N, C-alpha and C positions, 0 to 999 in steps of 0.2 A: 261625111262633111270637110266642106273646104276649106283650111285656115283660113282666118282673117285678122292675124294679130299682129303684123306691118302697118293694115290698111291701107296696102300698096297693093296692087295688084298683081304684078310681078316676084316682088317678094314674096309674099304670100303664096304662088303658084310655085315657088322654089320649096319654100316652106313644107308646101302640101306632098309635092311628089320628093323630097330627098329627106329623108330620118338624120343624117348629120347634118341639114342644112336648120332643122328643128332645134336639136341639142346645142349646136352652137348660138343660136338665139338664147335658147335657156339659159347657156352660160354667160353670156353678156348682157344678160337681164338683170340691174345692179347698177343702182347709181347713174341710172339714165331712160330719159322713158321709154316705156314699154316698146313701141313703135318703131323706135331707133334699134334697141335691142336686136328686134326681130327683123329689120330690113337690113341691117348689116351681113347676114350670112350671101344678100344677095352680091350688095357691095363686094366684101373677098373677092366671090369668086370671077364677078368684073375683073376685079384689080390680079388676080392669077392666069384670067383668058380661060380659064376652065369649069367646069363642075368642081365642086370641092370635095378630097379625098383626104380620107383619115392617115393614110400612112403619106402621103407627100407634107401634110402639114406635123406629122410625128418628125420629121426629119428635115423638115427646113429649118435652114440657118436662122437662129432665134432671132439674132440683131436684125437678117435682114426681113423678116416675118414682124415684127416689132414696125419696122419702116413701114411696112404695108398698111399696116392698121392706122399707124400716124399718118397719115398721106391726108391731106386737106381735101372733104371735110372727116376726119379723124372716124374707126369704127364706134368706137367707145370714148367717154370721159377720161378711160387711165389707159391708152391702147396699148403703152409696152407691157403693163400686168396683167391688161385682158388677152393679150397675142400669146406672154405667156400661159393662161390659165387655158386659152385654147388648143395650146401646142399641147399642153399636160395631159389634157381630154385624149386630144388624138393619138399620146404615147399608150395611153392603158388601153385603150382601144382597138391599135394594134397589137401591143403585150398577152391583152385579154381576152379577143373576142374577133381575131381575125382585118381587123382593120373596119368590119361591119358592125354598127351601128344596132342593126336589127337582132347580132348575135345578143346584146347584153338581153334579152329579155328573151329568146327563144330556148326555150328549154325549162324555163323557170314553175319548179313547184307551186308557188306560191305570191302572192302581192308583197311579202314581205320577204324573199327570198332577191325577187326585183327592187322592190325597197331596200334591201344589202346592197346589190349591183350600183344603186344609181349613188347611193350613201356614197361609195367607195372612189366614185369619180372627184376630180382635181374639183374644191369649189364650190362641190353639193353636199352642204350642211344639211338638218335634217330638214328641216322648213322648204328648202331649195326641192329636196330630195323629193317630196310627198306633192310637191306642185308639179315636178315634171312626170312622176308616176301615173298622179290625175287627168295631165295633158294627154298623155297617151291610153287613158283608160276613156275618156270622155271623148275624146275628138283624134284618135287613130285606133281604136281595135284593141288594143292589147290590154287585155285583159284577164290574169291570171286570177284564179280562185282566189278572193277577199282582198282583190286592191283597192277598195273602195275602204275598207278598213285599215288597210295599210297606205294608205294615202292622207289618213286622218280625217281631219273637218275640210279638208279640200278635195277631196274622194266625195263628198254627201251632194245627190242630186239635187237643183235647184238654188243653187247658193252663188254668187258671184265675188268670191273671196280673189280669184286671180288670173292669170293667162287661162287657166284649165276650161274656165266656165265663160271667153271671151270667142262668141261663135257669131258677130256683127258688131256694127256702130255702139246699139242701145246695150248690149250688152259690156262692150267695153267701157263708154260712161258708167255702168251700175258698178263696174270694179272700182276703177277710179273713187268713183262715190266712197267705196268702202272703205276703200286706202286711204284716203282722206280723215273718215274719221274714226280710224285707229290710229294716224298719225299726229289728231288732236286728240284721242284719248290718253296718248304717251306725254304727251306734252302735259295733260290740266296731270298728270299721272306725279313728274318728276317735279311738279311745283311745291 
């Protein structure tokens, strides 16, 4: 199933063929529209002039990478901090997985081990890690034993809770509706 997270054909094609681009999109998926988060890996690769590479991002001068993220249009609402976050993830990939994102899930015994590996990435708390695990399982075929249970509510079949459930424009609207309901409920509870 092709990735449709950015709702941009060229950006989605990159996400579909490059696991690092998909992971970077996931890193950036906070405090910006998800289409922006998942289209930014394509823009980053264009600014670098070639495909994304974890080793290059890990070794890149931090200030120079922040400048690349901040060029208009900025790759994120908070370009400097997110450049640092992407670089931090790249550094973990290089140190622990030979710079190869697929090594993150290669050889894991079960979904809980994969969830632990994902949670160890900079910026991946429990919820984001569960969503990324669900995205890998539902759309990328990465399905170690118990992956749905490890992903929690995001691993359930037939739900529209996160990017893991977006496969077309209709499912995007359903996920967006769910998130709006969650925000309204949180706001009402805070009163």
